[in-house]
C-alpha positions in Angstrom: -21.2 3.9 -11.3 -21.0 5.8 -8.2 -17.0 6.2 -8.8 -18.1 7.6 -12.2 -20.7 10.2 -11.0 -18.2 11.4 -8.0 -15.6 12.0 -10.8 -18.3 13.7 -13.1 -19.4 16.2 -9.8 -15.7 17.3 -9.4 -15.0 17.9 -12.6 -17.8 19.9 -13.1 -17.3 21.6 -10.4 -13.8 22.6 -11.9 -15.2 23.4 -15.1 -18.0 25.7 -13.5 -15.3 27.6 -11.5 -13.2 27.9 -14.9 -16.1 29.5 -16.8 -16.3 32.1 -13.8 -12.9 32.8 -14.6 -11.8 34.2 -10.9 -9.0 32.0 -10.1 -6.7 34.5 -8.1 -3.7 33.7 -10.0 -2.0 35.5 -12.8 -0.5 32.3 -14.2 -2.1 28.9 -14.6 -1.6 26.6 -11.5 0.3 23.9 -12.7 2.8 26.3 -14.9 3.3 28.5 -11.5 4.0 25.1 -9.2 6.3 24.1 -12.2 7.9 27.6 -12.2 8.4 27.3 -8.1 9.6 24.2 -8.1 12.4 25.1 -10.9 13.6 27.7 -8.7 14.0 25.6 -5.3 16.5 23.0 -7.3 19.6 25.3 -7.0 18.9 26.4 -3.5 20.3 23.3 -0.9 17.8 24.4 2.1 15.1 24.2 0.1 13.0 20.7 0.1 11.2 20.5 -3.4 7.6 19.2 -2.5 6.6 15.9 -5.4 3.3 14.3 -3.7 1.0 16.2 -1.3 2.6 16.4 2.4 -0.1 16.2 4.7 -1.4 14.9 8.3 -4.9 13.4 9.0 -5.5 14.0 12.8 -8.6 11.7 12.4 -8.9 9.1 9.6 -11.8 6.9 9.4 -11.6 3.4 8.3 -14.6 1.4 8.0 -13.1 -2.0 7.5 -9.5 -3.0 9.3 -9.0 -6.5 8.4 -8.3 -8.6 11.6 -6.0 -11.6 9.5 -3.0 -8.5 8.8 -3.0 -7.1 12.6 -2.9 -9.9 14.8 -0.2 -9.0 17.0 -1.9 -5.8 17.4 -4.7 -6.7 19.1 -8.3 -4.6 18.8 -7.8 -1.9 16.5 -9.5 1.5 16.6 -11.3 2.6 13.5 -10.3 6.2 13.4 -6.4 6.5 13.3 -3.8 9.1 12.4 -2.6 9.1 8.8 0.2 11.0 7.5 2.1 11.5 4.3 5.3 13.3 3.3 6.7 13.4 -0.2 9.8 14.8 -1.5 12.4 15.4 -4.5 15.7 16.8 -5.5 17.3 17.0 -8.7 20.3 14.6 -9.4 21.1 16.7 -12.9 19.0 19.6 -14.5 19.2 21.4 -17.8 20.0 24.9 -17.9 16.5 25.1 -19.8 13.4 25.0 -17.6 12.0 22.8 -20.8 14.9 20.6 -20.9 15.1 17.3 -19.4 16.1 16.9 -15.7 16.9 13.6 -13.5 15.4 13.7 -10.5 14.8 11.2 -7.0 11.7 11.2 -5.1 10.8 9.8 -1.6 7.4 9.2 -0.2 6.3 7.8 2.6 2.8 7.2 4.1 2.0 6.0 7.6 -1.5 4.3 9.5 -0.7 5.2 13.3 -2.9 4.0 15.9 -2.6 7.0 18.0 -5.6 7.0 19.7 -5.2 3.3 21.0 -3.8 3.2 24.4 -5.0 0.1 25.3 -2.7 -1.6 22.4 0.5 1.2 23.0 -0.6 3.0 19.9 1.2 1.0 17.0 2.4 2.3 13.9 -0.2 -0.6 11.9 1.2 0.3 8.3 3.7 2.0 6.9 4.6 2.4 3.0 8.1 3.5 1.3 8.2 4.7 -2.1 11.6 5.8 -3.6 11.6 6.3 -7.2 14.1 8.1 -9.8 12.7 9.5 -13.0 13.6 11.4 -16.1 11.4 14.6 -16.5 10.8 17.1 -19.5 8.1 19.8 -20.2 7.1 19.1 -23.7 4.8 22.6 -23.8 3.1 21.1 -26.3 -0.2 22.7 -27.3 -3.1 20.5 -28.2 -5.9 23.0 -28.9 -9.0 23.4 -27.4 -7.1 25.3 -24.6 -5.5 22.0 -23.7 -1.4 22.1 -23.4 1.4 19.2 -22.8 3.3 20.5 -19.7 5.3 17.4 -18.2 6.5 13.9 -19.4 8.2 11.6 -17.1 9.5 8.4 -17.2 11.1 6.2 -14.5 11.5 3.5 -12.0 9.4 3.2 -8.6 9.9 0.7 -5.9 7.3 0.3 -3.2 7.2 -1.7 -0.1 5.7 -2.0 3.7 9.2 -3.0 5.2 7.5 -5.8 7.2 8.6 -9.8 7.3 6.8 -12.6 6.1 3.6 -13.4 5.8 3.2 -9.7 6.0 5.3 -8.3 3.5 4.3 -6.7 0.5 6.4 -5.4 -2.4 6.6 -4.6 -5.8 8.6 -2.6 -8.5 7.3 -0.9 -11.8 8.4 1.4 -14.7 6.7 4.1 -14.4 5.4 6.8 -17.3 3.4 10.0 -16.8 2.0 12.5 -19.3 0.5 15.7 -17.5 -2.1 17.9 -19.4 -3.1 21.8 -18.6 -6.0 23.4 -19.4 -6.1 26.9 -17.5 -5.9 26.0 -13.5 -6.9 22.2 -14.6 -4.1 19.6 -14.4 -4.7 16.3 -15.6 -2.5 13.3 -15.3 -2.5 10.0 -17.1 0.2 7.5 -15.5 0.5 4.2 -17.1 3.0 1.7 -15.4 4.3 -1.7 -15.9 5.1 -4.0 -13.3 8.7 -6.1 -13.3 7.7 -9.3 -12.8 9.5 -11.4 -9.7 9.8 -15.1 -9.0 6.0 -16.7 -8.5 7.7 -18.4 -5.2 9.0 -15.2 -3.9 6.1 -12.9 -5.0 4.0 -12.1 -2.1 1.4 -10.0 -4.0 1.9 -11.9 -7.2 -1.9 -10.6 -7.9 -1.7 -6.9 -7.1 -1.7 -5.9 -10.8 -5.8 -7.5 -10.2 -6.5 -4.7 -8.2 -4.0 -1.6 -8.9 -3.9 -2.3 -12.4 -1.5 -0.8 -14.7 -2.3 3.2 -14.4 -4.1 5.6 -12.8 -5.8 9.1 -13.8 -5.3 12.3 -11.4 -7.3 15.4 -11.9 -6.5 18.4 -10.0 -8.0 22.2 -9.9 -7.6 25.2 -7.9 -9.7 27.4 -7.3 -8.6 30.8 -5.7 -6.6 29.6 -2.9 -8.6 26.0 -2.8 -7.5 23.1 -4.4 -9.4 19.7 -5.4 -8.4 16.7 -6.6 -9.6 13.3 -7.7 -8.0 10.1 -8.7 -9.0 6.9 -10.2 -7.3 3.9 -10.6 -8.2 0.5 -12.5 -12.3 1.1 -13.0 -12.3 1.1 -16.3 -9.9 -2.0 -16.2 -11.7 -4.0 -14.1 -15.3 -3.2 -15.2 -15.6 -1.1 -11.9 -15.1 -4.4 -9.8 -11.7 -3.9 -8.4 -10.9 -0.4 -8.8 -10.4 2.4 -6.5 -11.1 6.6 -6.3 -9.5 8.7 -4.0 -10.5 12.8 -3.3 -8.8 15.4 -1.7 -9.9 19.2 -1.1 -7.2 21.6 0.5 -8.3 25.1 2.1 -6.1 28.1 3.4 -5.8 28.1 7.1 -2.3 30.4 7.4 0.2 31.4 4.7 2.0 28.0 4.9 -0.6 25.4 6.7 -3.7 24.5 4.7 -6.7 22.5 6.1 -7.2 18.8 4.2 -9.9 16.7 3.8 -9.3 13.0 2.1 -12.0 10.3 1.3 -10.9 6.8 -0.3 -13.1 4.2 -1.4 -12.0 0.8 -3.4 -9.0 -1.3 -3.1 -5.5 -1.0 -2.2 -6.2 1.9 0.2 -2.4 0.7 1.0 -0.1 -2.3 0.4 -1.3 -4.6 3.0 -4.9 -4.1 2.2 -4.1 -4.2 -1.7 -6.7 -6.9 -2.2 -9.2 -5.3 0.5 -12.3 -2.8 -0.3 -12.3 0.0 2.1 -13.7 3.3 2.6 -12.2 6.2 4.4 -12.5 9.8 5.4 -10.4 11.9 6.9 -9.2 15.5 8.0 -6.1 17.3 8.8 -3.3 19.9 7.5 -1.6 20.1 4.7 2.0 22.0 4.1 1.9 20.7 0.4 -0.7 20.0 -2.5 -0.7 18.8 -5.9 -1.2 22.5 -7.3 
C-alpha cells in the first residue's frame, strides 16, 4: 500500500503541474531529449547519455547485511553511491524515426569512502552492458498520449566478484515509452535467459526483481521527478521495490540530485534483501 501511495503522490504532482501548463519548454521533454540525443550520434567528441549519471555524496542505507561483507569489517551506513551511463550508435538510419542499433554501458558503485578504519573499500559495483535495437513509432494513442520509443535487446548484469559472492544474470529486455506533455511513462518487460542450476549463484533472482518495471518521469521547468516500480503487483507487494528521484538546477551543467529506494534488489549482492536508502548529491544527466 505504501508503494501505491508514493506513486500516486508523484503522479498527482505531475498531473497538477501539467494542468498549470507552464513547463518552460517549447517541446515536450521526452521529444526534446530524443532530438538532442540524435544530434550527438555523429559527433565523435560527445558521449550520449543513457541512464542518469550522478554521484550521491551521502547515501544512507538502513541495513547492510554482514554476511555479504565479512571481509570488510565494520561498515558505515552512510557511503557514496555513483552511477555513470552512456550509449553509442553502432548503426543508425538516416531518418530520426528509423531503427538504430545501439550499445550501452552502465555502472553503479557503492563506496565506503568515509570508512577510514576499513581503508574506504568499494563494497559493491554492478556492471551492465547491453545492446539493443531502438526505433520511434511516433504513434498517437489518443487522450494526448503517443508512443515515442520502442526497444528490444540483450542485457548482461554482474558484480564481478568471486564465489560465493558472485552475482549475475542475462536478459532479453524490451521497452515501450509513452509520452503525454512533459510526462514520460516506460513499460519495461524482460525475460531472463536461464542458466544451469548448479552454476546459477542467484537462481531465485526473478522472485525479487520480477519480469519487468514501470518508470515514470516528469519535467517541470528545470526540475525532473521520476518514480520506478518493480515487481510490486507481480509479488503482491511482498518482494517489490520502488525508487524515486528529484533533480533540480544548480548550474548550467550540474544539477542537484535526491534519490530514495525502498524494497528488494537495491543492487545485485542485496537482490534478496530489503533495504531503505536515501541520498543527496549532484547529477550530470537525468531521464529528461
